[in-house]
N, C-alpha and C positions, 0 to 999 in steps of 0.2 A: 316742657322746655322751649319746644318750637314757638309756642304761643308767646313766651317771654322774649324772644329773639325778634319776633315779629313786632312787639310793641316797641323795643328798642329801635329797630329799623324805621318804625313809623315816625320817630323824632328826627329823622334825618335832616329836615330843614333846620333844626336847632344844634346840630353837631358842629357846625362851622359858622364863624362870624367873619364877613369879609367887607372890608371898607376900601374902595377905590382900588380894586384888584389885589389888595394886600390882606392876607389872612391874618387876622388879628388874634382870633383864639379858635382852637380845634380840639375836638375830643378824640382820643387815640388811645394806644396801648403803651405803657411805659414798663420797662422792666429794670429794676434796681437792684444790683448785686454789691452787697457790703462784705468786706473780707479784711482779715489781718495780714500783715507782712507783705504788702504791696511793693516794698523796697527790695525782696528778695528775687534771685534769678528765676526761681520756679514760677512765682507769681507773675513776674514780668512776661515770662513766656507764654503763660496762659493768656494774659491780657492781650498780647500781640496776636495770638492765634484767634481769640474771639473777635478783635478787630478785623483781621484779615478775613474771617468767615462772614462777618457783616457786611464788608465792603464787596466780597464776592456775590453774596445774594442780593445787595441793595445798591451797589456802587453806581449803577445807571442813574439813580435817583439823586446821588449826592453831588452838590454844586460847589461848596466851599468848606473851608476848614480854618482853625486858627493855627497862625504860625507859632511853633512852640517856644520860639526865643522872644517874640515880641507881643504875641497875642493879638496881631492885627489879623483881620479877615483877608484871606487869600482864595481866589478861585482855583479849584482843583484842576481846571483845564490848563492853567498857566504852569503847572507842576513846579511851583515855587515852595510847596510844602514836602519836607522828605517823607520817605515811607517810615512808619512807626518803627518797624523792625531796624532800620537803619539809624534812626535817631536814638532808640533805647540803647543800642550797642555801645554808644558813646558814653552812656550815663554810669555813674558809680552809685553805690548804694545811698548816698546822702542827696542825690538828686531825685526829684519826683517826676513821674510821668503825668503831664497834664495835657490831654488830647482831645480835640472836639472836631467832628465833621458833621455836616448838616445838608439837607436839601432845599432850604429856604432861598429866595431871591436875594436876601439880605438879613443882617442880624436882627433887625426889628421885627422880622415876620415869624409867626408861629409855624412851625415845620412839621411835617409828617414823618420824615426820616432824620434821625440824629443818633449819634453815639459819641459818648463822653467818658473820660476816665480821669481820675486824680488819685495819686497814690501818695501814702505817706513816705517820708524820707526816713533813712536808716536811724537817724538820730532822735526820730519821733516815735520809736517803738511804743505800742500801746495805742496809737491812734489808728482809726479805721480808714481804709481805702474804699473807694467806689467806683463802680463802672455802670452806666445806664445806657440803654437804648430805647428808642422810641419809634413806633410803627403806626400806620394809619389803622383806625379801628376795625376795618375788615380783617385784619390779621389776627383779631381775637375770636371772630365769629365763623369766618369763611374757612371750611376744611382745607381747600387747596392753599390758601395763604397762611395758614397756621403751621404747615410743614417747615418753614425756615425758621421762625422764632423757636419752635419746638426743638429744632436740631441746634440752634444756638445754645439754648438752655442745656440739651443733653450733653453737648461738648464741654460745657462749664462743669457738669457734674462728673462726667467720665474722666476728666482730667485730674480730678481731685486736687488739683494745685490751687483751686479756688475754693476754699470753705466759705460759705456765704449764707446770708440770710436774704431770703427773696421777698420782695414786696412788689406784687403787679397791681396796678391801678388802671381802672378804665376811665 
């Protein structure tokens, strides 16, 4: 196993393509959670808790998000994006939660840290909801860095509010 990781690490120069200080592509860890009933209060509470845990773990890396009303890019430092908990409290079951936070300098940059969610609306019963987050590749291989994503996944499992199918890609 260690030899396999060494072979991957030897490819480090190929993991990221940068052009004029802009990251064009990057290899990292993406965790995608797919679940039913994203319009229900129980699932929304689980989503909020996962977002809050992600922000607690990686918030210092996050720089911008999408305004939930206009989908315009807003810097988090400007505090023009409401807290997800406050925003979701105003929604009824026929509203979806569409939320995105990122570490990139701008929308066109491939980012190492991001979290996104899109839920179905109450009238869309039978449609699937999704939540995904991404992290740098070191979070898949380094034991120290793996603690936070492992904790996020355990939180989703222990809550039992999100029944999901997991697809982890490298």
